[in-house]
C-alpha positions in Angstrom: -27.3 -9.5 13.8 -26.0 -12.2 11.4 -24.2 -11.2 8.2 -24.1 -13.7 5.3 -21.1 -14.0 3.1 -19.2 -16.5 1.0 -16.2 -18.2 2.6 -14.2 -17.5 -0.5 -15.0 -15.9 -3.9 -18.2 -17.5 -5.3 -16.7 -16.9 -8.8 -13.5 -18.9 -8.4 -14.2 -21.2 -5.5 -16.6 -24.0 -4.7 -16.4 -23.2 -1.1 -18.9 -23.7 1.7 -21.4 -21.0 2.7 -20.6 -19.6 6.1 -22.0 -16.7 8.2 -20.6 -14.4 10.8 -22.3 -14.4 14.2 -22.7 -11.3 16.3 -19.6 -12.4 18.3 -17.5 -12.4 15.0 -17.1 -16.2 14.8 -17.5 -17.9 11.5 -20.0 -20.8 11.5 -20.7 -23.2 8.7 -24.1 -24.1 7.4 -24.2 -27.2 9.6 -23.7 -25.0 12.7 -20.1 -26.0 13.5 -17.6 -23.3 14.2 -14.8 -23.0 11.6 -11.7 -23.4 13.7 -9.1 -20.7 13.5 -11.0 -18.6 11.0 -12.3 -15.7 13.1 -12.0 -12.4 11.3 -10.8 -9.2 12.9 -12.6 -6.0 12.2 -10.2 -3.4 10.9 -10.4 0.3 10.2 -7.5 0.3 7.7 -5.1 -2.0 6.0 -1.7 -1.5 4.4 0.2 -4.0 2.2 4.0 -4.0 1.8 6.4 -6.2 0.1 6.0 -9.5 2.0 3.9 -8.4 5.0 0.7 -6.6 5.7 -0.7 -4.7 8.7 -4.1 -3.6 9.8 -5.4 -1.1 12.3 -8.5 -1.6 14.4 -11.0 1.3 15.2 -9.6 1.3 18.8 -6.0 1.9 17.5 -4.6 -1.6 18.0 -2.1 -2.6 15.2 -1.8 -6.1 13.9 0.7 -7.4 11.3 1.2 -10.7 9.4 3.5 -12.2 6.9 7.3 -12.1 6.7 9.1 -11.0 9.9 12.7 -11.6 8.9 13.7 -8.2 10.2 11.0 -7.5 12.7 8.5 -5.8 10.5 5.6 -7.4 12.3 6.6 -5.5 15.5 5.7 -8.3 17.9 9.2 -8.5 19.5 10.3 -11.5 17.4 11.6 -12.3 13.9 9.1 -15.2 13.5 6.8 -14.9 10.5 3.1 -15.3 11.1 0.3 -16.5 8.7 -2.3 -14.7 10.8 -2.4 -11.3 12.4 -0.3 -10.8 15.6 -0.6 -7.7 17.7 2.2 -5.1 17.6 4.1 -4.9 20.9 4.2 -1.9 23.1 0.5 -1.2 23.9 0.6 1.9 21.7 -2.6 3.3 20.3 -2.2 4.3 16.6 -4.3 6.5 14.3 -2.5 5.4 11.1 -0.2 2.7 9.8 2.0 2.6 6.7 3.8 -0.5 5.5 7.0 -0.2 3.5 9.0 -3.0 1.8 10.5 -4.4 5.0 9.5 -1.9 7.7 6.4 -0.5 9.2 5.5 2.9 10.7 2.7 4.1 12.9 1.3 7.4 14.1 -0.1 7.8 17.6 -2.9 10.1 18.6 -0.4 12.7 19.8 1.2 12.7 16.4 4.4 10.8 17.5 5.8 8.5 14.9 7.1 5.0 15.6 8.8 2.6 13.1 10.0 -1.0 13.3 11.6 -3.6 11.0 14.5 -3.4 8.6 16.8 -0.4 9.2 19.8 -1.0 7.1 19.1 2.3 5.2 17.9 4.0 8.4 14.3 4.1 7.2 13.1 3.8 10.9 14.4 7.3 11.6 15.5 6.4 15.1 19.1 7.7 14.7 20.5 4.3 14.1 20.9 1.6 11.5 19.7 -1.1 13.9 16.8 -3.4 13.0 13.9 -3.1 15.5 11.4 -5.9 16.4 9.2 -3.5 18.3 8.1 0.1 17.7 11.0 2.6 18.1 10.3 6.4 18.3 11.4 8.4 15.3 14.1 10.9 16.4 13.7 14.7 16.5 10.6 15.1 18.6 8.4 16.1 15.6 4.7 15.5 15.4 3.0 14.4 12.3 -0.5 14.1 10.8 0.5 11.5 8.2 3.2 9.0 7.5 4.2 7.1 4.4 6.7 4.2 4.4 8.4 3.5 1.1 11.0 1.0 -0.2 13.9 2.1 2.0 12.8 5.5 3.2 9.9 7.1 5.1 8.2 10.5 5.0 6.0 12.4 7.4 3.7 15.4 7.1 3.5 18.0 9.8 0.3 19.8 10.7 1.8 22.9 9.0 2.0 21.1 5.7 5.8 20.8 5.9 7.2 17.4 4.7 10.1 15.5 6.4 11.8 12.4 5.2 14.4 10.0 6.4 16.3 6.8 5.2 18.0 6.1 1.9 18.7 9.1 -0.2 21.2 8.0 -2.9 18.7 9.2 -5.6 17.2 12.1 -3.7 14.1 10.5 -2.4 14.3 12.6 0.8 14.1 15.8 -1.2 16.6 17.8 0.9 18.8 18.7 -2.0 21.5 16.1 -1.1 22.2 12.4 -1.7 23.1 11.7 1.9 21.2 9.0 3.8 19.5 10.3 7.0 18.9 8.4 10.2 16.5 11.1 11.4 13.9 13.4 9.7 15.1 16.2 7.5 12.9 18.9 6.0 12.0 18.6 2.3 13.3 21.7 0.6 11.3 24.2 -1.4 9.0 25.7 1.2 5.9 24.0 -0.3 2.8 23.3 1.8 1.5 19.7 1.3 -1.7 18.0 2.3 -0.7 14.4 1.5 2.5 12.6 0.5 3.5 9.1 -0.6 6.9 7.4 -0.4 7.5 5.1 -3.4 10.4 3.0 -4.5 13.3 5.4 -4.7 11.2 8.6 -5.0 8.5 10.5 -3.3 5.4 12.5 -4.4 3.1 14.9 -2.6 0.1 17.1 -3.2 -0.1 20.8 -2.3 -3.1 22.5 -0.8 -4.1 23.5 -4.3 -4.0 19.9 -5.5 -0.8 20.3 -7.5 1.4 17.2 -7.6 5.2 17.4 -6.9 7.7 14.6 -7.0 11.4 14.1 -6.3 14.0 11.4 -6.4 14.8 8.6 -8.9 13.5 9.4 -12.3 15.1 7.1 -14.8 11.7 5.9 -16.0 9.6 9.0 -15.5 8.6 8.4 -11.9 8.8 12.1 -11.1 6.3 12.9 -13.9 8.0 16.1 -15.0 8.5 15.1 -18.7 12.1 14.1 -18.2 14.2 11.2 -17.0 16.5 13.5 -14.9 16.8 12.6 -11.2 15.5 15.3 -8.9 16.9 16.2 -5.5 14.2 18.6 -4.6 10.4 18.8 -5.4 9.5 19.5 -9.0 6.0 19.9 -10.4 4.4 17.0 -12.2 3.6 18.1 -15.8 0.1 18.9 -17.0 -1.1 21.4 -14.5 -3.7 19.0 -13.2 -5.4 19.3 -9.8 -5.6 16.1 -7.8 -7.5 15.0 -4.7 -5.2 12.0 -3.8 -2.1 10.2 -5.0 -0.3 7.0 -4.5 3.3 5.8 -5.4 4.3 2.3 -6.4 7.7 0.9 -6.8 8.4 2.8 -10.1 5.1 4.2 -11.1 2.8 6.8 -9.6 -0.9 7.6 -9.9 -3.1 10.5 -8.8 -6.9 10.9 -8.8 -8.9 14.0 -9.5 -11.9 15.2 -7.5 -14.1 13.7 -10.2 -12.5 10.3 -9.6 -10.4 10.2 -12.8 -7.0 8.5 -12.4 -3.8 9.6 -14.1 -0.6 7.6 -13.9 3.0 8.0 -15.0 6.3 6.0 -14.8 7.0 2.4 -15.7 4.5 0.6 -17.8 6.3 -2.6 -18.7 3.5 -4.9 -17.5 0.5 -2.6 -17.9 0.6 -0.9 -14.5 -0.5 2.4 -16.0 -3.8 0.9 -17.2 -3.8 2.5 -20.6 -4.3 -0.6 -22.7 -0.8 -0.9 -24.1 2.8 -1.4 -23.0 4.3 -0.1 -26.3 6.1 2.8 -24.7 7.6 1.0 -21.7 7.3 4.1 -19.6 5.7 7.5 -19.7 7.2 10.7 -18.2 4.0 12.7 -17.9 0.5 11.8 -16.6 -1.9 9.9 -18.8 -5.5 8.9 -18.1 -5.6 5.4 -16.6 -8.5 3.0 -16.5 -10.5 5.1 -18.8 -14.2 5.1 -18.2 -13.9 4.4 -14.5 -14.2 6.8 -11.6 -12.4 5.9 -8.3 -13.1 6.7 -4.7 -9.9 5.0 -3.5 -6.7 4.1 -5.3 -3.4 2.4 -4.7 -0.2 1.9 -6.8 1.8 -1.2 -5.9 4.9 -3.0 -7.0 4.0 -3.6 -10.7 0.3 -3.2 -10.5 -2.4 -0.8 -9.5 -5.8 -1.1 -7.9 -8.8 1.2 -7.5 -12.2 1.2 -5.8 -15.3 2.8 -7.4 -17.9 4.7 -5.5 -20.0 1.5 -5.5 -17.2 -0.4 -3.8 -16.2 -2.4 -6.8 -12.4 -3.2 -6.9 -10.4 -3.2 -10.1 -6.7 -4.0 -10.6 -4.4 -4.0 -13.6 -0.7 -4.7 -14.3 1.3 -7.7 -13.5 -0.7 -10.8 -12.6 2.0 -13.5 -12.3 1.1 -14.1 -8.6 -2.6 -13.4 -8.8 -2.2 -9.8 -7.5 -5.0 -8.6 -9.7 -7.5 -10.9 -7.9 -9.5 -11.7 -11.0 -9.2 -15.4 -10.7 -6.9 -15.7 -13.8 -3.2 -16.0 -12.7 -2.3 -17.0 -16.3 -3.5 -13.7 -17.8 -5.9 -12.4 -19.0 -3.2 -11.0 -21.2 0.6 -11.4 -21.7 3.1 -8.6 -21.3 6.0 -10.3 -23.0 6.2 -13.5 -21.0 4.5 -12.1 -17.9 0.8 -12.6 -17.2 -0.9 -9.2 -17.0 -3.8 -7.0 -17.7 -3.3 -3.7 -19.5 -6.8 -2.6 -18.6 -8.8 -2.8 -15.4 -9.8 -6.4 -14.4 -12.6 -6.7 -11.8 -11.6 -8.4 -8.6 -13.5 -11.6 -8.2 -16.1 -12.3 -5.5 -18.6 -9.3 -5.8 -17.2 -8.0 -2.5 -17.8 -4.4 -1.6 -14.7 -2.5 -0.5 -14.1 0.9 1.0 -10.3 1.0 0.5 -7.6 -1.0 -1.2 -3.8 -1.3 -0.7 -1.6 -2.7 -3.4 1.6 -4.3 -2.1 4.6 -5.7 -4.1 3.0 -8.9 -5.3 -0.2 -9.0 -3.3 -3.2 -6.7 -2.7 -5.6 -6.2 0.2 -9.0 -4.6 0.5 -11.1 -3.4 3.4 -14.7 -4.4 3.1 -17.6 -2.3 4.1 -18.0 -4.5 7.1 -14.4 -3.9 8.3 -13.1 -7.4 7.3 -9.9 -7.6 5.3 -9.5 -9.7 2.2 -6.1 -10.2 0.4 -5.1 -11.8 -2.8 -1.9 -12.6 -4.7 1.4 -14.0 -3.6 1.3 -15.8 -0.3 4.9 -17.0 -0.2 5.5 -15.4 3.2 1.9 -15.8 4.4 1.2 -12.1 3.7 -2.4 -12.9 2.8 -3.1 -13.6 6.5 -5.4 -16.6 6.0 -3.2 -19.0 7.9 -1.6 -20.6 4.8 1.2 -20.0 2.4 -1.0 -20.8 -0.6 -1.0 -18.1 -3.3 -4.5 -17.0 -4.3 -5.7 -15.2 -7.4 -9.0 -14.4 -5.7 -9.7 -12.6 -2.4 -9.3 -14.7 0.8 -10.4 -13.6 4.3 -7.8 -12.5 6.8 -8.4 -14.5 10.0 -6.8 -15.2 13.4 
């Protein structure tokens, strides 16, 4: 069956109409195949600092963008503008992309990581960069992984959380400031259902939906009403119950079962989505993107994105590199001298998304058809469309 779509956003581009054949090839209206523009069907996507990775339904991992430290996992340090398969013939059930490293979870629950390891975020017992997947030490099995800036965390089937990597501000939650090259248990005896590793801090949800955070807290990242660093989990203020949460570089957001988003932390460029940047940062949760209900959500470097139940994508925060995807890299507002939007801006193109992943200066969305679109900075080819041209509207990831 043939599916019709626009080659680029019909809002911001005057691009040719193309369609996807049953074999997955893109064909222009005149019938010619568009060379080098065949999309891959993905089941998930994860955006990092300067690279992005996607996972197919069969468990094959692909990555693209910067490969300076081996974060693409293909056995080289050669960057790629289109997806390349991760080496090792491993079958993954989940992927998480950090700043300069990537981690994957196999069907047996074994964790593998690759890329930059100067702060031991790979958890393999060394500080050596890896260009192919390296098993995380300790023999633990996990049901979820989250790669942060320079640390990584995993969730065991029992709900126990483990973290490894940089710990100078307590992001590992083990009550110390010692970096760890292998997983250590998060203290407190809490049982978690999900966790998210951020910049220099970490947050997690308990089985009751209560949010706890730990680590760097100079700008309210922990959400406990203070700016005191925390070396072990503390409850996020407000007594709210959440269904999901996501941590960015220095702000965090969580979504209730009704789809209402709450955010806390830095708000210098509108990343909290509250219509103002007057306070600079907030130490307790505040309703974000008021009036919208989200089915999926992601906090990025200095922006946030959410998907409504109808599949419409909205982003807000910094827009200097087009990471909001609204076709307006110059605004629509100004946060000091930085282009931004302090309230949700609709992502251009009328695309229907199931999930979204906000990276540092770019964002990616997984369409209902399984194709991935990315927008924002493309300095390191992290948009995956075969170019290094930054785009303020979604472009199709191709191979």
